[in-house]
N, C-alpha and C positions, 0 to 999 in steps of 0.2 A: 411326258409332263404331267398326264396322270400318275404312272408310277411313282415319280418323285413326291408327289401331293400324298399319295396314299403310304409312301416310305415316312415322311414326315407327322401324317397323322398316326402311325403307329407308334414312333418316337414318342410323340407327346403322350399318347395313350399310354405308352409303358411309364414315361417319367411320372405322369400323374399316378400311376397306380403304386410306384414305387416310395412318392411324395405320401401318399395315403397311407402306405404300410409302415412309414416311420413313426407317425402318429401313436402315441401310445394307446392301446385300445382298453376299452374298459369292458370286463367280461360280466357275463349274467350274473346275476345274485349280488353286485356291486351294490351300494347304498351311499347317502350323505344326510346328514344332518347338522343343524345348528350347532350341536353342542360339540361334536367330534367329527374331523374330516368334512367341512363344510363344502368343500367345492374339488372338483376335478379341473388342473391346467392344462393347455395345450402344451405341445412339446418344448415351444421355446418359454413358456411360462407367460406369455405374451397375456394371453385370453384365460379367462376364469370362467367354468358353468358350475351356478349351484346356489347355496344362501348367500343373499346380501341383505345388512339393515335397510330396515321399511318401519319407519316410525318406532313406536315399541314392539315391534316383532321384525319378520321376515317375510323376503319374496324370493323366488326363482328367476334367475336370469344370466344374461351373459354380461361381462365387463373386463374392463383394462386391468390386468393386475399388476404390470409393471409401472404404471404410474400412479402416485400417492392418493391422485383422486377418485379412482377407481370409476371413470367413465362407465356408466351402462349404456351399452347398446341394444339389448334385449330383453324382455321381460315376458313370462309364462302368467297367463291369467291373470294381467295387469290391473283388471278392474274389481279385482278381490280383494277382500280387508286382509291385514299383515296375518302372517303364519306365527303360531307360537313357535316356542322353542322345542316341544312335542312331536315333532313330524320328521318324516323319513323320507326321502327320495331315493326311489328303488326302480332300478333295472333288473323286472322281477326274472326267473329262472323260465318261465315263458315266454320272455322277450317283451314284455310291457314298460314304459316308463311311466311309473304311475308315483303319486304323492299319498303316503300313508298315513291318516290321522292317528291321535292317542288311542281312539277307540278300535281302530283296526280298519275303519274304512276307508277304501282305495279311488281316487280320482283319476283318470287318465289325464296324461298331459301332451298327448299327441292324438293324431286321427289317424296314426299309420294302420294299413289296411292287412299287415304281415306281421309275424313276429321276427322282432330282433335276434341277431346272433352275438353283436356287440355294438358299441357304440364307442364314439371319438371325441374329443374339445380340438379342434382342427386350429392350426396357426392362424387361418384366414379369419377367426372370430364364428364359423359356421360351428354347431353340434350336431351330430348326425349319427341317426341309427341305419346300421348296415344289416342285409340279410346274410345268408352263410355263403352267397357267392359274392360276397364285398360289394355288392350292390345297393346304393341308397335307397332306403324304404320311407325315410323321415328326414330333413332336415331344419334347423331352425331360418335359413336362408329364404326357403318358401312361406316362413309366416311373419316379416317383419314385422316391428311395432311402431317405432318413432324412426329409427335410423338404417341406411344400408352401408355397407363395406363395400372395399375392392373386390370385385369377382360376385358381388352379388345383385343381381338384375332385380328391377322392380318390373315385373311383366305387366301386361295389358289387364286391367281389371283389378289391379291390386292396389293397395293404399297405404299411405303412411299417417297414422293419428298422431297428433301431438301428446305430449304429457301435460297434466294439471298443472303440474309446477316443476321447478327446477328441482324438486326431492321428492314429489310425488307423480309415481311413474303409470297412473292409471290414466286412462283414456281422456284428452282434454279437447278444448273448441274446436282445433282444425284439422284439416285434411288433404293431404297431397293425393291426386289419382292419375294412376297412368290409364287413361280412358281408350276405349276400344276404338275411337275413331284418329287415335296417333298422339292427341294432345295431354300432353302433361299441365295439368292444373289444380290448383289451390283454391279450396272452398272454407267456408265454417262447416263444422261437422254435422250441425242440423240441417245442412240445407241438400234436398236431393241433388245429385250429379248432373239432371238434365238442366236444371236451374243456372244457364248459364251467366245470367245477369247477376250473381250473386259471387264469380269468381273473381279474386283479386290478383291472380296472377295466373299466365299461361305459356306456353312454349312455344305458341302460334304455328303449331303443327299439326290442325284439327283437319287435315285433308291427305295425312300420310297412311291411313287406312289401318287396318288391324294388325295385331302381332307387333308392335312397337313395344319396346322396353327400353326401360332407363338404366345405364349401367356408368359405373363408377371403375375407373381404370387406376390401377396401380401407381401412378404419375398422378391423380387426382384429375384428370380428364372426365367429365361429365358428358355424354354423349346419349344420343337417342338412336337406338339401331333396330332395323327390321330383322324379319326372322332369317333373311339370307344372310345376314352380318354387316348390312350395308349402312353406312354412318348417314343417317337422315340428318341430324344437326348435332354441333357440338354447343352446348352451353356456355362453357365457361373457357374457351379458346384451346388451344394445346396444351393446358395442365402443365406439371413441372417439367421444363427441359434439363433442368440441373441432374446433377449425379447426387445430390444430398438425398438419402432415403428417407421419407417421411411416411407417416401412418396417415391414412384420410378417414374422414367418416362424413356423410352427408345425413343432418338430420332436420327435421322438422319440430322447431323448439317450442316450447310450452306457448311463447308469445304468438305463435303463428305465423313465424318466420323461417325460410328453409335457408340455412346456412351449411359450407363446405368448410369442414376443420382440417387443419393438419396439426400435426403433433412429431417432433423430429425424436426417433427412437433413442436415440443417445442424449436427450434433454433431459434435465435434473428437474425442471419446475413443471407445476401442474397445469399449465397454460397452455389452451389450444389456438391457435390463431386461424381468424376469420378467413378463408382464401378466395369465397365468392358467395353473393346473398343476391337474388332478383329484388329483393326489396331495396327501396331506397329511404325508407321512413318506417321508423317503428310502428307508426299507427294505419300500414298499408294494409295489414290483417281486416278484414271484415268481421265484425262480432267479437271485439275484445272485450268492450264494456258491454253492459245489459241495458235493459230496455230504459230507454229515455235519456242515455249518459252518451258521452261523446269522448273522442279519445284526442288529446293534446300530447306532443312532445314535448318534455321538461328535461332540460339537461341530458339529452339522447335518450330519456326513456318515457316508455309509453305511459300516459298519466288520466285515469278515467274522472271525469267532471260531469257536475251535473248543471243544467242549463239555470235560468234564472226562474225562481219560484217553483226548485225542487228542491229536494233532498235525498241523500244516500237512503236507500234500502237497511244499509249494513255500511256503519263508516267502517267498520273492520275490514269489511271487504268490499270495495267500491266497484268492483267488476261485475258485482250481482245487478247494478242499475239504479234509478232513482224515480221516485214518486214525487207527485206534487205536497206542497207543503201548506196547499189550503184547496177546497173546494172551488171548480169553476161552473158549477151546474147551474141550470138556466142562462139567461140572455144577460144583454150588457147592462142593463139600467134596472133601478130599483129605485121608487118611490120619486123618479125623475132625476136620482144622480148615478152616473157611471160608477161600476163596481168593479168592472175590468180594466186594465190595462196592458199595453203591448211592449215587449222586450225583443231586440234583435242581435241576432249572432251571424257574422260575416264569416264568409269562407267556408262553409261548414257544407259538409254532404251526408244526406239519412238514405235509408230504404225509402223510394219514393212510392206512395199507396193513397194516390189523392182520392178523395170521393165525390172533389169537383176540381175544374180545370176552368180558369176564367183567362182571358189575354185584357190584363189591367197594367196599369202604373203602379209603381211602388206603394203610393201613397192611396191608391184607391184599392191595392190588396189588402192595406193595414185596415183601412175603412171598412171592408166588405167582411174580412174577418172578424173584427171587434163587435158588427153587426150580427154575424151569424153564429146560434145558439149552440150549433154543432162545429163549428171550426174550435178546433184546440191550439192549432200551430198552421204555418203557412210555409210554401218553401217558393219563392221566388226568384226567377231567373228568366233573361231573355223577354220581359215584358207578359209572362206566364205566372198566373196566380196559381197555386196547388194547392188547394185546402185539405187539412189533414184530420184525422182524429189520432188521439193517443192509444195505445203506445207508440212511440217514434223507436225505431233502433237502428244498428249499425252507423251510429255518427262518427264522423272523425274529420278533423282540422285538413283540409287540404289547399295547400299554396297555390293560387293560380283558380280558384273556384269562384267565379264572380256570383255565386247564388249566396241570397239571402234567407236566413231563417226566422221566422216571424213567431213568437210566441206570447199566446193570451194568459196573462198571469191575475189573479185575484188581487184586488185593489187592498194593499194592507199584509201583503203576504210578506214571509220576513226578505226574500229576495228583490223584492218591489223596489225601483229606484227611481222610474219616471211618475213622480206625481209632482204635480204644480205646486207653487210655490205657495200660491196663495190656500191652499189646502192644506199644506203643512204648518201655515201658521192658525190656520183655524183650529188643527188640530191640536197642535200645542196649547192654544187657551184651554180649548176643551179637556185636554190632559190634566193642565194645571187646577182649574174648579173642580173637575170631576174627582181629582184624587184629595184635595182637601175634602169635599164631602164624604168620599168615601173612609178616608180616614177616622172621621169624627163619628161615623156610622159603624165602624168596626171596633173604633173602642166602647162604643154603647153595647155592641153584640160580647165582646170580650168580657164586660164585666156580668152580664145576665148569664153567659155561660158558665163562669166561674162558680157564680153560686149554685147553678143548677147540676155541675159537677160535683160539688160540695155535698149537696144534700143526698145526690145518687149515690155515691160512694159511701154513705152513712147509712143509707137506706139498703144498700147491699151488704156491708156487713153485719148490721142486725140480722137480716135474712139469712146469711151464711152461720152467724153463731148460734141462731136458735134452731137450727138445724143440726147443729153440730158438725165435726169433721167426719163425715162418712165417703169422702171420697167423689161425691158426685158433683164437684165446683163444675167440672168440665161438662156437665149436664146441662146447664143454662141454654144452651141450643140443640140438645140431642136427649131426648128422654128415654127412661128404659120402663118399660113395661113388664107386669107379669105375664105369666099365660093365662090365666084368669081372663085378665082384663083383656086379652086379643082375643081369647074364644069368644066374650061376651061379645066384643066390638063386630066380629063377624059371624054373629049367629050362630057359632057352633062350628065355624070354617065350613058353612054350607054352599056359600056364593063363590063357587071355582071360576076365575076369570083367565085363568092360563097356565101353563105349566109349561116349564122350561131345563134345561141343563142343571140347573142350581136348585130347583124346588117347584113347590105349587104356589100360586098367587090365590088369595080371596079379596073380595072387597068387603069392605067394612066402613063403620062410622065411627069417631071418637068425640071427644070435646061435646059428648052429651048430644050426640046426633048433628051437631053443627059442621063439622068437618068427613067430608069422604076419601077414605085410605084406600092403599093398596097393601095386604098384607103378605108377604113371602114368608113361606115355611121352607128354611133351606135342609136340604137332607144328608150331607155328607160336609162336615166340615173338620179341617186339620186343628185350627186354633182350638183346643179342648178345654183349656182352663177358662175361668171368667173372666179373669183379668188379662188373659192373651185375648180375648173374643173382644173384650171391652177396649182395648187399646187398636185391635182394627177397626173397631165402629168410630172410635175417634179421629181415626186416620181419615176415614170414609166420611164421616159427619163435615171436615174440614173441608171437602169439596165443595166449591159454590159455583155453579155457571149457569147460563140462560138456559144451556144447552143439553144439561144434566139432569135427571130425575131427583127430586128433593128426596133426602133422608130424613123423617121426622125422629123416629126412634128404633129401638131394639128391643128383642126379649132374650135373656140367657136365664133361662129357668130349667134347672137340671139339663135333662137332655134336648129340651126343647131349643133351638135358637131360629127367632123369627125377626123380620125386619118391616119395618113401617113406614111407605113411601107414600108421597103423594099420587093421586087417584090422576090417570090419563084418560080421559072419557074419552078420545077418539081412538082409542085402539092404536094397533101397531103400524109402521109404514108397508109391513107384509100387507095386511088387509087391503091399505090403502093403495099398493099397486097393483095387486094380485086378485084380489076381490071385492074390489069395491066397483058400482056400476058407474060412477063417475069417475073415470080416470084423471090422475094428475095433470094440470096444462104444463108446458115446458117451463114457464116462470116459477112453477109449484116446485118441478123437477130441480131444477138449478137452485133454488133455495133451499131445498129441502139438502141436496148435496152439500152445500156450502155449509149451513149449520149442523151438518154431523162431523164434517171434517173441522169444524172450530171447537166443538166439542171434543173429540179424541186429541187435538193440539193442546187444550187445556191438562188434560188428563197425562198426557206425555212431559210437557214442558214448562206449566205454569203453573200447578196446584203444587202443595208444599212436598206432598211423598208423590216420585214419579208413579204412573199406573199403568200397567199393562192389561188393556180389557181381554185378550184372550178369546172373545167371542162376539165381535162385529158383524152384526147380521140384521137385517130387515124386523124380524122377529125382536130383536133388542132395542130397536128405535120406535120410541112411543110417542103419540101426539095428543097436545093438550086440547082446549076447546077451541082455542083459535088455531088448530092447526101446526102449532110450533113444536119441530122435532127435537126430542129430547133423548140421550142415551141412557137406558138402564142396565143393571147387574155390574156397574164399574166397580172393580175394586173386589168382587167378590171372587175372581179367580185366585187372588193372594190366599183368601180362606181355604182353598182346595189346594193349594201350592204354595207352601211357606216362601220359597224364595225361586223369584222369576228369573233368573240370571243364571240358572244351572240347565242342563240337560235334562227331561224329562221321558221317560217311555210311556207315562200314561198321557195321550193327545186330548187337551181341552178342545173344545169350540165343536164345530158343526162342520159336518160333511160338505165339502164344496166351497167352503169358507177357511178350509184350514190351510195355514203355508205351507207349502213345503217341506220348510226347515222341522215342522213337527214329526213328517216320517221317515226323516233321516235323523232325528235322535241329535239335532244340535241344537246349540243354545237358542233360546226363544229370546229375541229382542223385541224393541217396539216396531221394528220392520213386521213382526208377524202381524199386529193391528193393518199396518199400511196394504198388505194384501189381503186383508179381507174386506177392508174399505175399498180398494179395486175392484174385487167381486161385485160388493155391492153398488158401487158406481156403475157400472156396466149395466146392471140390473135395472137401477133407476131409470138411465139413458133408455133403456130400451122396454121397460114397462114387461117384463118376464123373468123367469126365474133362471138361474147360472145352467142349470141342467133340465132340459124339457124332451123326451123322448118321443112325444107326438108330433114333433118338429119334423120336416126332411133333415137326412143325414148330415148335411153341410152343417146344419142349424143345431142340433141336438146341443154341443157344449156352448155355450154363448162366449168363452172368451176365446174361442179359436175362430167364431163366425167374425166376429166384430175386428178380430186382426186380419180376416180375409177381406172383409168389406174396405176396412182402411188401406190397406195395401193396394186393391182395386180401385181406390178411390171413388166407393159406393156407398158413403155413409148414409145416404139417403133411402137405404133399403132397413137400417137400425129402425126408422122410425116410422117407415109407411107413408101414412096420409096427416101425419101430424105438421103443423105449421111450427119449423123452428128455423132460428138462424143458421145457416150452416156453419160459420166459422165459429159460434158457442159449441155446436156439435162437435165439431173436430178437437175443439178443447178438451172438453169432457172425455171423448173417446182417448185421446192422447193421455192425459191424467190417468185413467184406467188403466191402460197398457201399460205404462210404468210402473203403476203401484203394484201389478200380477208380476212382475219378472221374476221369474225363478230364484234368481242369485236375490240373497236379501238385499246386499251392498247396491244393486242398481236400482232399488226401488229409492223413490225420494223420501226424505222426512215429512213428517207431518207440516210442518210449519211453511215447506216448500209445496205439500198440495195445495193449502189454502190460498198461499202466493200464486200458483199456477190457475187455480180455480177463479180469483178474483183477475185474473188476468192481468197482473202485474208483471210477471216474468213471463219469457218466452217459454214454450215447449218444445224441444227436438223431437223429432220422429221417432218412436219408440221402435225397438226391436222388435223378433218374437218373443212372446212371453214365456214360450219353451223351447229354449234351443235346441237345434237338432244333435249338437255334442259340446261337452263342456271343455273340450281340446282346444287349444291354441291353434 
């Protein structure tokens, strides 16, 4: 019997070897380019490996070439931005599979430990690297993205991650994990695997033991098999028992639902048929909709909706979540009148995280929440009132769920409907009389305003006419000084108050000693001509935000370039964090972080001309008399670098805060500021410099130490004896770690940073800021 088994094994191995040899081998030195020879085909032409379209550029992956739809089943470096046309995929002469950029920089696409002798795109959909003995040293089957194919096992500890959308194959919101306990489980991607409460489907094989794998047979059968080959469980019956040969794939789709698809190989259309799915509703996945939003099924599609009293954060992206359209701060009455009302939703399920649980009737639950200043919502079920604080998350409509969600809504908000008839009548009469009075008042104001505007315009016209057309009209809000005026204002540039990357700062007085200013003498400026320099000053002068240092004027006198700013009497954030005897409180820290983030957001997205700061650090965050934080030196990088969208060989910024792309000579984008802000945010949280060689070895580099503490669940070590709320501490740490990701595309935008700091959007657990390998 044993000899027969060995004979069959030899025959099978020999057949497999012959099958592999039939596949066309890809020799060392072979290459692909989006412009010419963009992919390598399998022998049958069924599968292709190479460049496919992604947005305005290209990505590297595997897809079905014979189907017009070109279904993608694997993607390399899926979270990276699209590639340009000027890249090359190369199997080098020394046996490495690399992506070569236009500048000659090479990035490894595999983590193979040995050099390859050749490669092959197999008819199974597997791209393989072989050594000289034709043994596999790396294959895409070992690094699945969102799909597995027949013959491709999902081994214990491996995961599938959904895509962001049908067309964007970047990592999305959901994951499928083949756990080491033998259970196959679906979770939101931002939930740790041990959080079983967040699983929305599992195979119920949690006692099967380690070394269980998910396998897809060529007949479409899905099975959980142990390391001995024993079938633990069939997930979808016996598979296809007919002789009609079809191609199968199991995909965790972007909507979080696991689906087994089939496609007849002789089929002319592009449609895939759904053979099996464990989900009965499109709203089954937890986390389809963002904070405070809930999922309902409409016309067989999952739709995100806001509860009463809430509006979408972004109507163009409903899945981002909802925010209140009015405030509910304070208690339920004001001057003896109720200012809050309650709204109810039936048969909804949310993440249950109550701060108080009481045994009450529904009426009592409503009354108790209405009177409780902290209660913003309540989940009522089985005579239990579970009072909640916002935000709520993971909301889903669940048929048969007997729970009631009670929302506290500010009286008069746009979604409030439960208002008494008497109050409506009173409001109607009040609106009528108030409208008449307001109209009369408005007409009077309109007449007076018209007269004032007329006089003001005549006065301005005469003023400009008297000055002559000397091109100074734009300087109504930004003054031009002579060098002599500023030399006198600063007492001969004697009172130096600071020195930075852009120049030296002196204290001075203008307006006959009435206004204290800071005069910055610039040292190296690209904009040499007076007109060019004045245009840059006009652009900087048009930026106005409460968290930016105000620019009063400038000087372009010969070779002298100077700027006149408001004087910030309380020094820099660096002084406050690292030198002051009185250390900032936790409330001050969170306020500082949020104000700086809002200032950077203004520079990136809201001012007339987008500005990349390029030198965000505590020394460039200044503090006024009220200790309000303001960003200094914004816009100056452009005077030193005329085009911020290109690649530079000269690094701008300060060591420790400079984003990795500066050192790799990559294009500098807004994400460079996000990185610098992330480093500074961790400094604010911990009250120390990002590098301190006087500390123990594991604490020297702040970013690494913070991540180690985060992974170990020991964030209290970061703040020592400081009194902080741990959930707020974790939120700021998560934001900081996301901001300092080595790959720029992983970093959030400043808009999302602000939302995360405000607690408006949920923050997934961040990966290590410095990955061990850039390979898939």
